[in-house]
PyMOL commands that place a pseudoatom at each C-alpha (Angstrom):
pseudoatom trace, name=CA, resn=MET, resi=1, chain=A, elem=C, hetatm=0, pos=[36.107, -18.939, 68.146]
pseudoatom trace, name=CA, resn=ALA, resi=2, chain=A, elem=C, hetatm=0, pos=[34.092, -17.252, 65.451]
pseudoatom trace, name=CA, resn=GLY, resi=3, chain=A, elem=C, hetatm=0, pos=[35.162, -18.395, 62.010]
pseudoatom trace, name=CA, resn=HIS, resi=4, chain=A, elem=C, hetatm=0, pos=[36.986, -21.449, 63.313]
pseudoatom trace, name=CA, resn=SER, resi=5, chain=A, elem=C, hetatm=0, pos=[35.596, -24.921, 62.808]
pseudoatom trace, name=CA, resn=LEU, resi=6, chain=A, elem=C, hetatm=0, pos=[36.808, -28.481, 62.593]
pseudoatom trace, name=CA, resn=ARG, resi=7, chain=A, elem=C, hetatm=0, pos=[35.006, -31.465, 61.159]
pseudoatom trace, name=CA, resn=ASP, resi=8, chain=A, elem=C, hetatm=0, pos=[35.906, -33.313, 64.375]
pseudoatom trace, name=CA, resn=SER, resi=9, chain=A, elem=C, hetatm=0, pos=[35.959, -30.857, 67.263]
pseudoatom trace, name=CA, resn=SER, resi=10, chain=A, elem=C, hetatm=0, pos=[37.100, -33.618, 69.646]
pseudoatom trace, name=CA, resn=LEU, resi=11, chain=A, elem=C, hetatm=0, pos=[40.606, -33.168, 68.208]
pseudoatom trace, name=CA, resn=LEU, resi=12, chain=A, elem=C, hetatm=0, pos=[40.954, -29.863, 70.088]
pseudoatom trace, name=CA, resn=ILE, resi=13, chain=A, elem=C, hetatm=0, pos=[41.494, -30.951, 73.689]
pseudoatom trace, name=CA, resn=GLY, resi=14, chain=A, elem=C, hetatm=0, pos=[43.082, -28.608, 76.192]
pseudoatom trace, name=CA, resn=GLN, resi=15, chain=A, elem=C, hetatm=0, pos=[44.509, -31.207, 78.548]
pseudoatom trace, name=CA, resn=ASN, resi=16, chain=A, elem=C, hetatm=0, pos=[47.452, -33.589, 78.887]
pseudoatom trace, name=CA, resn=LEU, resi=17, chain=A, elem=C, hetatm=0, pos=[46.994, -37.237, 77.949]
pseudoatom trace, name=CA, resn=ILE, resi=18, chain=A, elem=C, hetatm=0, pos=[48.577, -39.237, 80.779]
pseudoatom trace, name=CA, resn=GLY, resi=19, chain=A, elem=C, hetatm=0, pos=[47.928, -42.914, 81.380]
pseudoatom trace, name=CA, resn=GLY, resi=20, chain=A, elem=C, hetatm=0, pos=[45.035, -42.931, 78.907]
pseudoatom trace, name=CA, resn=ASN, resi=21, chain=A, elem=C, hetatm=0, pos=[43.223, -40.082, 80.663]
pseudoatom trace, name=CA, resn=TRP, resi=22, chain=A, elem=C, hetatm=0, pos=[42.881, -36.405, 79.771]
pseudoatom trace, name=CA, resn=VAL, resi=23, chain=A, elem=C, hetatm=0, pos=[44.065, -34.431, 82.803]
pseudoatom trace, name=CA, resn=ASP, resi=24, chain=A, elem=C, hetatm=0, pos=[44.862, -30.856, 83.759]
pseudoatom trace, name=CA, resn=SER, resi=25, chain=A, elem=C, hetatm=0, pos=[48.395, -29.840, 84.633]
pseudoatom trace, name=CA, resn=ALA, resi=26, chain=A, elem=C, hetatm=0, pos=[49.649, -30.330, 88.164]
pseudoatom trace, name=CA, resn=SER, resi=27, chain=A, elem=C, hetatm=0, pos=[50.369, -26.578, 88.147]
pseudoatom trace, name=CA, resn=GLY, resi=28, chain=A, elem=C, hetatm=0, pos=[46.657, -25.821, 87.772]
pseudoatom trace, name=CA, resn=LYS, resi=29, chain=A, elem=C, hetatm=0, pos=[47.660, -23.068, 85.341]
pseudoatom trace, name=CA, resn=ARG, resi=30, chain=A, elem=C, hetatm=0, pos=[46.688, -22.597, 81.695]
pseudoatom trace, name=CA, resn=PHE, resi=31, chain=A, elem=C, hetatm=0, pos=[47.757, -20.362, 78.842]
pseudoatom trace, name=CA, resn=ASP, resi=32, chain=A, elem=C, hetatm=0, pos=[45.761, -19.123, 75.872]
pseudoatom trace, name=CA, resn=VAL, resi=33, chain=A, elem=C, hetatm=0, pos=[46.636, -20.072, 72.301]
pseudoatom trace, name=CA, resn=TYR, resi=34, chain=A, elem=C, hetatm=0, pos=[46.049, -17.324, 69.740]
pseudoatom trace, name=CA, resn=ASP, resi=35, chain=A, elem=C, hetatm=0, pos=[45.443, -17.413, 66.001]
pseudoatom trace, name=CA, resn=PRO, resi=36, chain=A, elem=C, hetatm=0, pos=[48.304, -15.177, 64.789]
pseudoatom trace, name=CA, resn=ALA, resi=37, chain=A, elem=C, hetatm=0, pos=[46.224, -13.985, 61.821]
pseudoatom trace, name=CA, resn=THR, resi=38, chain=A, elem=C, hetatm=0, pos=[43.339, -12.659, 63.926]
pseudoatom trace, name=CA, resn=ASN, resi=39, chain=A, elem=C, hetatm=0, pos=[44.800, -12.532, 67.453]
pseudoatom trace, name=CA, resn=GLU, resi=40, chain=A, elem=C, hetatm=0, pos=[41.698, -14.478, 68.487]
pseudoatom trace, name=CA, resn=VAL, resi=41, chain=A, elem=C, hetatm=0, pos=[41.925, -17.066, 71.277]
pseudoatom trace, name=CA, resn=ILE, resi=42, chain=A, elem=C, hetatm=0, pos=[41.442, -20.472, 69.677]
pseudoatom trace, name=CA, resn=GLY, resi=43, chain=A, elem=C, hetatm=0, pos=[41.897, -22.496, 72.851]
pseudoatom trace, name=CA, resn=SER, resi=44, chain=A, elem=C, hetatm=0, pos=[43.957, -22.922, 75.966]
pseudoatom trace, name=CA, resn=CYS, resi=45, chain=A, elem=C, hetatm=0, pos=[46.537, -25.424, 77.099]
pseudoatom trace, name=CA, resn=PRO, resi=46, chain=A, elem=C, hetatm=0, pos=[47.721, -26.639, 80.467]
pseudoatom trace, name=CA, resn=GLU, resi=47, chain=A, elem=C, hetatm=0, pos=[50.923, -25.006, 81.700]
pseudoatom trace, name=CA, resn=SER, resi=48, chain=A, elem=C, hetatm=0, pos=[52.688, -28.286, 82.288]
pseudoatom trace, name=CA, resn=ILE, resi=49, chain=A, elem=C, hetatm=0, pos=[55.547, -28.672, 84.729]
pseudoatom trace, name=CA, resn=ALA, resi=50, chain=A, elem=C, hetatm=0, pos=[58.151, -31.316, 85.533]
pseudoatom trace, name=CA, resn=GLN, resi=51, chain=A, elem=C, hetatm=0, pos=[55.630, -33.188, 87.700]
pseudoatom trace, name=CA, resn=ASP, resi=52, chain=A, elem=C, hetatm=0, pos=[53.391, -33.683, 84.632]
pseudoatom trace, name=CA, resn=ALA, resi=53, chain=A, elem=C, hetatm=0, pos=[56.319, -35.086, 82.635]
pseudoatom trace, name=CA, resn=GLU, resi=54, chain=A, elem=C, hetatm=0, pos=[57.198, -37.401, 85.510]
pseudoatom trace, name=CA, resn=GLN, resi=55, chain=A, elem=C, hetatm=0, pos=[53.582, -38.643, 85.714]
pseudoatom trace, name=CA, resn=ALA, resi=56, chain=A, elem=C, hetatm=0, pos=[53.572, -39.293, 81.956]
pseudoatom trace, name=CA, resn=ILE, resi=57, chain=A, elem=C, hetatm=0, pos=[56.860, -41.192, 82.168]
pseudoatom trace, name=CA, resn=ASP, resi=58, chain=A, elem=C, hetatm=0, pos=[55.563, -43.212, 85.140]
pseudoatom trace, name=CA, resn=ALA, resi=59, chain=A, elem=C, hetatm=0, pos=[52.361, -44.074, 83.237]
pseudoatom trace, name=CA, resn=ALA, resi=60, chain=A, elem=C, hetatm=0, pos=[54.331, -45.089, 80.144]
pseudoatom trace, name=CA, resn=SER, resi=61, chain=A, elem=C, hetatm=0, pos=[56.688, -47.172, 82.293]
pseudoatom trace, name=CA, resn=ALA, resi=62, chain=A, elem=C, hetatm=0, pos=[53.696, -48.936, 83.864]
pseudoatom trace, name=CA, resn=ALA, resi=63, chain=A, elem=C, hetatm=0, pos=[52.373, -49.747, 80.370]
pseudoatom trace, name=CA, resn=MET, resi=64, chain=A, elem=C, hetatm=0, pos=[55.757, -50.946, 79.114]
pseudoatom trace, name=CA, resn=PRO, resi=65, chain=A, elem=C, hetatm=0, pos=[55.509, -54.601, 80.265]
pseudoatom trace, name=CA, resn=HIS, resi=66, chain=A, elem=C, hetatm=0, pos=[52.275, -54.990, 78.292]
pseudoatom trace, name=CA, resn=TRP, resi=67, chain=A, elem=C, hetatm=0, pos=[53.779, -53.283, 75.204]
pseudoatom trace, name=CA, resn=ARG, resi=68, chain=A, elem=C, hetatm=0, pos=[56.937, -55.412, 75.446]
pseudoatom trace, name=CA, resn=ASN, resi=69, chain=A, elem=C, hetatm=0, pos=[54.837, -58.603, 75.533]
pseudoatom trace, name=CA, resn=LEU, resi=70, chain=A, elem=C, hetatm=0, pos=[52.898, -57.763, 72.371]
pseudoatom trace, name=CA, resn=THR, resi=71, chain=A, elem=C, hetatm=0, pos=[54.079, -59.437, 69.204]
pseudoatom trace, name=CA, resn=GLY, resi=72, chain=A, elem=C, hetatm=0, pos=[55.793, -57.324, 66.589]
pseudoatom trace, name=CA, resn=ARG, resi=73, chain=A, elem=C, hetatm=0, pos=[52.707, -57.658, 64.403]
pseudoatom trace, name=CA, resn=GLU, resi=74, chain=A, elem=C, hetatm=0, pos=[50.435, -56.442, 67.232]
pseudoatom trace, name=CA, resn=ARG, resi=75, chain=A, elem=C, hetatm=0, pos=[52.668, -53.400, 67.826]
pseudoatom trace, name=CA, resn=SER, resi=76, chain=A, elem=C, hetatm=0, pos=[52.739, -52.821, 64.073]
pseudoatom trace, name=CA, resn=ASN, resi=77, chain=A, elem=C, hetatm=0, pos=[48.932, -52.850, 63.910]
pseudoatom trace, name=CA, resn=ILE, resi=78, chain=A, elem=C, hetatm=0, pos=[48.643, -50.306, 66.739]
pseudoatom trace, name=CA, resn=LEU, resi=79, chain=A, elem=C, hetatm=0, pos=[51.114, -47.935, 65.090]
pseudoatom trace, name=CA, resn=ARG, resi=80, chain=A, elem=C, hetatm=0, pos=[49.412, -48.440, 61.720]
pseudoatom trace, name=CA, resn=ARG, resi=81, chain=A, elem=C, hetatm=0, pos=[46.061, -47.512, 63.271]
pseudoatom trace, name=CA, resn=TRP, resi=82, chain=A, elem=C, hetatm=0, pos=[47.648, -44.305, 64.614]
pseudoatom trace, name=CA, resn=TYR, resi=83, chain=A, elem=C, hetatm=0, pos=[48.959, -43.562, 61.108]
pseudoatom trace, name=CA, resn=ASP, resi=84, chain=A, elem=C, hetatm=0, pos=[45.484, -44.220, 59.640]
pseudoatom trace, name=CA, resn=LEU, resi=85, chain=A, elem=C, hetatm=0, pos=[43.896, -41.845, 62.184]
pseudoatom trace, name=CA, resn=VAL, resi=86, chain=A, elem=C, hetatm=0, pos=[46.371, -39.081, 61.339]
pseudoatom trace, name=CA, resn=LYS, resi=87, chain=A, elem=C, hetatm=0, pos=[45.677, -39.514, 57.607]
pseudoatom trace, name=CA, resn=GLU, resi=88, chain=A, elem=C, hetatm=0, pos=[41.893, -39.628, 58.170]
pseudoatom trace, name=CA, resn=ASN, resi=89, chain=A, elem=C, hetatm=0, pos=[42.100, -36.384, 60.147]
pseudoatom trace, name=CA, resn=CYS, resi=90, chain=A, elem=C, hetatm=0, pos=[44.734, -34.683, 58.002]
pseudoatom trace, name=CA, resn=ASP, resi=91, chain=A, elem=C, hetatm=0, pos=[42.600, -31.660, 57.100]
pseudoatom trace, name=CA, resn=ASP, resi=92, chain=A, elem=C, hetatm=0, pos=[41.596, -30.950, 60.704]
pseudoatom trace, name=CA, resn=LEU, resi=93, chain=A, elem=C, hetatm=0, pos=[45.135, -31.455, 62.003]
pseudoatom trace, name=CA, resn=ALA, resi=94, chain=A, elem=C, hetatm=0, pos=[46.449, -29.118, 59.300]
pseudoatom trace, name=CA, resn=THR, resi=95, chain=A, elem=C, hetatm=0, pos=[43.790, -26.559, 60.260]
pseudoatom trace, name=CA, resn=LEU, resi=96, chain=A, elem=C, hetatm=0, pos=[44.945, -26.713, 63.889]
pseudoatom trace, name=CA, resn=ILE, resi=97, chain=A, elem=C, hetatm=0, pos=[48.551, -26.139, 62.797]
pseudoatom trace, name=CA, resn=SER, resi=98, chain=A, elem=C, hetatm=0, pos=[47.484, -23.164, 60.671]
pseudoatom trace, name=CA, resn=TRP, resi=99, chain=A, elem=C, hetatm=0, pos=[45.458, -21.658, 63.509]
pseudoatom trace, name=CA, resn=GLU, resi=100, chain=A, elem=C, hetatm=0, pos=[48.248, -22.076, 66.023]
pseudoatom trace, name=CA, resn=ASN, resi=101, chain=A, elem=C, hetatm=0, pos=[51.186, -20.732, 64.051]
pseudoatom trace, name=CA, resn=GLY, resi=102, chain=A, elem=C, hetatm=0, pos=[49.815, -19.105, 60.912]
pseudoatom trace, name=CA, resn=LYS, resi=103, chain=A, elem=C, hetatm=0, pos=[51.292, -21.674, 58.545]
pseudoatom trace, name=CA, resn=ALA, resi=104, chain=A, elem=C, hetatm=0, pos=[49.742, -21.731, 55.068]
pseudoatom trace, name=CA, resn=SER, resi=105, chain=A, elem=C, hetatm=0, pos=[47.196, -24.543, 54.648]
pseudoatom trace, name=CA, resn=GLY, resi=106, chain=A, elem=C, hetatm=0, pos=[49.204, -26.361, 51.997]
pseudoatom trace, name=CA, resn=ASP, resi=107, chain=A, elem=C, hetatm=0, pos=[52.324, -26.282, 54.145]
pseudoatom trace, name=CA, resn=ALA, resi=108, chain=A, elem=C, hetatm=0, pos=[50.348, -27.493, 57.162]
pseudoatom trace, name=CA, resn=VAL, resi=109, chain=A, elem=C, hetatm=0, pos=[48.974, -30.439, 55.149]
pseudoatom trace, name=CA, resn=GLY, resi=110, chain=A, elem=C, hetatm=0, pos=[52.544, -31.227, 54.112]
pseudoatom trace, name=CA, resn=GLU, resi=111, chain=A, elem=C, hetatm=0, pos=[53.631, -31.161, 57.760]
pseudoatom trace, name=CA, resn=VAL, resi=112, chain=A, elem=C, hetatm=0, pos=[50.861, -33.583, 58.771]
pseudoatom trace, name=CA, resn=ASN, resi=113, chain=A, elem=C, hetatm=0, pos=[51.715, -35.931, 55.905]
pseudoatom trace, name=CA, resn=PHE, resi=114, chain=A, elem=C, hetatm=0, pos=[55.434, -35.760, 56.700]
pseudoatom trace, name=CA, resn=SER, resi=115, chain=A, elem=C, hetatm=0, pos=[54.705, -36.583, 60.348]
pseudoatom trace, name=CA, resn=ALA, resi=116, chain=A, elem=C, hetatm=0, pos=[52.422, -39.432, 59.299]
pseudoatom trace, name=CA, resn=SER, resi=117, chain=A, elem=C, hetatm=0, pos=[55.206, -40.880, 57.148]
pseudoatom trace, name=CA, resn=PHE, resi=118, chain=A, elem=C, hetatm=0, pos=[57.218, -41.573, 60.308]
pseudoatom trace, name=CA, resn=LEU, resi=119, chain=A, elem=C, hetatm=0, pos=[54.278, -43.426, 61.852]
pseudoatom trace, name=CA, resn=GLU, resi=120, chain=A, elem=C, hetatm=0, pos=[53.916, -45.451, 58.669]
pseudoatom trace, name=CA, resn=TRP, resi=121, chain=A, elem=C, hetatm=0, pos=[57.627, -46.329, 58.597]
pseudoatom trace, name=CA, resn=PHE, resi=122, chain=A, elem=C, hetatm=0, pos=[57.740, -47.307, 62.279]
pseudoatom trace, name=CA, resn=SER, resi=123, chain=A, elem=C, hetatm=0, pos=[54.537, -49.348, 61.895]
pseudoatom trace, name=CA, resn=GLU, resi=124, chain=A, elem=C, hetatm=0, pos=[56.240, -51.335, 59.147]
pseudoatom trace, name=CA, resn=GLU, resi=125, chain=A, elem=C, hetatm=0, pos=[59.467, -51.721, 61.105]
pseudoatom trace, name=CA, resn=ALA, resi=126, chain=A, elem=C, hetatm=0, pos=[57.656, -52.857, 64.281]
pseudoatom trace, name=CA, resn=ALA, resi=127, chain=A, elem=C, hetatm=0, pos=[56.809, -56.167, 62.610]
pseudoatom trace, name=CA, resn=ARG, resi=128, chain=A, elem=C, hetatm=0, pos=[60.496, -56.826, 61.883]
pseudoatom trace, name=CA, resn=VAL, resi=129, chain=A, elem=C, hetatm=0, pos=[61.565, -58.107, 65.288]
pseudoatom trace, name=CA, resn=TYR, resi=130, chain=A, elem=C, hetatm=0, pos=[64.177, -60.493, 63.983]
pseudoatom trace, name=CA, resn=GLY, resi=131, chain=A, elem=C, hetatm=0, pos=[67.728, -59.908, 65.112]
pseudoatom trace, name=CA, resn=ASP, resi=132, chain=A, elem=C, hetatm=0, pos=[71.197, -60.247, 63.665]
pseudoatom trace, name=CA, resn=VAL, resi=133, chain=A, elem=C, hetatm=0, pos=[74.196, -62.477, 64.200]
pseudoatom trace, name=CA, resn=ILE, resi=134, chain=A, elem=C, hetatm=0, pos=[77.460, -60.616, 63.824]
pseudoatom trace, name=CA, resn=PRO, resi=135, chain=A, elem=C, hetatm=0, pos=[81.076, -61.768, 64.016]
pseudoatom trace, name=CA, resn=HIS, resi=136, chain=A, elem=C, hetatm=0, pos=[82.906, -61.482, 67.318]
pseudoatom trace, name=CA, resn=SER, resi=137, chain=A, elem=C, hetatm=0, pos=[86.485, -60.243, 67.529]
pseudoatom trace, name=CA, resn=ALA, resi=138, chain=A, elem=C, hetatm=0, pos=[87.517, -63.551, 69.133]
pseudoatom trace, name=CA, resn=ARG, resi=139, chain=A, elem=C, hetatm=0, pos=[87.726, -66.692, 67.003]
pseudoatom trace, name=CA, resn=GLY, resi=140, chain=A, elem=C, hetatm=0, pos=[84.832, -69.116, 67.454]
pseudoatom trace, name=CA, resn=PHE, resi=141, chain=A, elem=C, hetatm=0, pos=[82.354, -66.638, 68.929]
pseudoatom trace, name=CA, resn=ARG, resi=142, chain=A, elem=C, hetatm=0, pos=[79.375, -64.798, 67.509]
pseudoatom trace, name=CA, resn=VAL, resi=143, chain=A, elem=C, hetatm=0, pos=[77.240, -61.999, 68.885]
pseudoatom trace, name=CA, resn=ALA, resi=144, chain=A, elem=C, hetatm=0, pos=[73.448, -62.265, 68.726]
pseudoatom trace, name=CA, resn=VAL, resi=145, chain=A, elem=C, hetatm=0, pos=[71.493, -59.015, 68.507]
pseudoatom trace, name=CA, resn=VAL, resi=146, chain=A, elem=C, hetatm=0, pos=[67.871, -59.164, 69.670]
pseudoatom trace, name=CA, resn=LYS, resi=147, chain=A, elem=C, hetatm=0, pos=[65.567, -56.250, 68.848]
pseudoatom trace, name=CA, resn=GLU, resi=148, chain=A, elem=C, hetatm=0, pos=[62.983, -55.564, 71.526]
pseudoatom trace, name=CA, resn=PRO, resi=149, chain=A, elem=C, hetatm=0, pos=[61.381, -52.593, 73.284]
pseudoatom trace, name=CA, resn=VAL, resi=150, chain=A, elem=C, hetatm=0, pos=[63.680, -51.596, 76.126]
pseudoatom trace, name=CA, resn=GLY, resi=151, chain=A, elem=C, hetatm=0, pos=[62.039, -48.689, 77.897]
pseudoatom trace, name=CA, resn=VAL, resi=152, chain=A, elem=C, hetatm=0, pos=[60.518, -45.249, 78.060]
pseudoatom trace, name=CA, resn=CYS, resi=153, chain=A, elem=C, hetatm=0, pos=[62.066, -41.879, 77.353]
pseudoatom trace, name=CA, resn=GLY, resi=154, chain=A, elem=C, hetatm=0, pos=[60.714, -38.378, 77.909]
pseudoatom trace, name=CA, resn=LEU, resi=155, chain=A, elem=C, hetatm=0, pos=[60.982, -35.823, 75.087]
pseudoatom trace, name=CA, resn=ILE, resi=156, chain=A, elem=C, hetatm=0, pos=[60.136, -32.154, 75.056]
pseudoatom trace, name=CA, resn=THR, resi=157, chain=A, elem=C, hetatm=0, pos=[59.403, -30.551, 71.703]
for i in range(1, 157): cmd.bond("trace and resi %d" % i, "trace and resi %d" % (i + 1))
show_as sticks, trace
zoom trace
């Protein structure tokens, strides 16, 4: 990777994070990632398959009871720390985006900051675990809405 450098090289990891551990894909296969400006290999990634997604969902499901039992403030602090880490590493994360897809540096910084804004918003909302009381269609009844973590979902981007 001549000409490529990060302040924190530990940000470039070519594995899946499942259950708190960095692991290779169940397929055992990898694919190279190229810098579109130079056609140079900048790294490689696991060729993940459905089994990897299922393992990640299983690991997240196993962690869910602990997450559900944290207070809103504790969940807020964890998400805020994630936001802080993204902001602290903004330049390196933007560099990785630029290397991977050729995006201009300024645009890549904007993408990192935009992504971080969601972490910031959700970190603030996590502390607001109060619910609502709303009218019922039948006289004399009310509906209580309780906000709490309900489960895990798998997303592919």
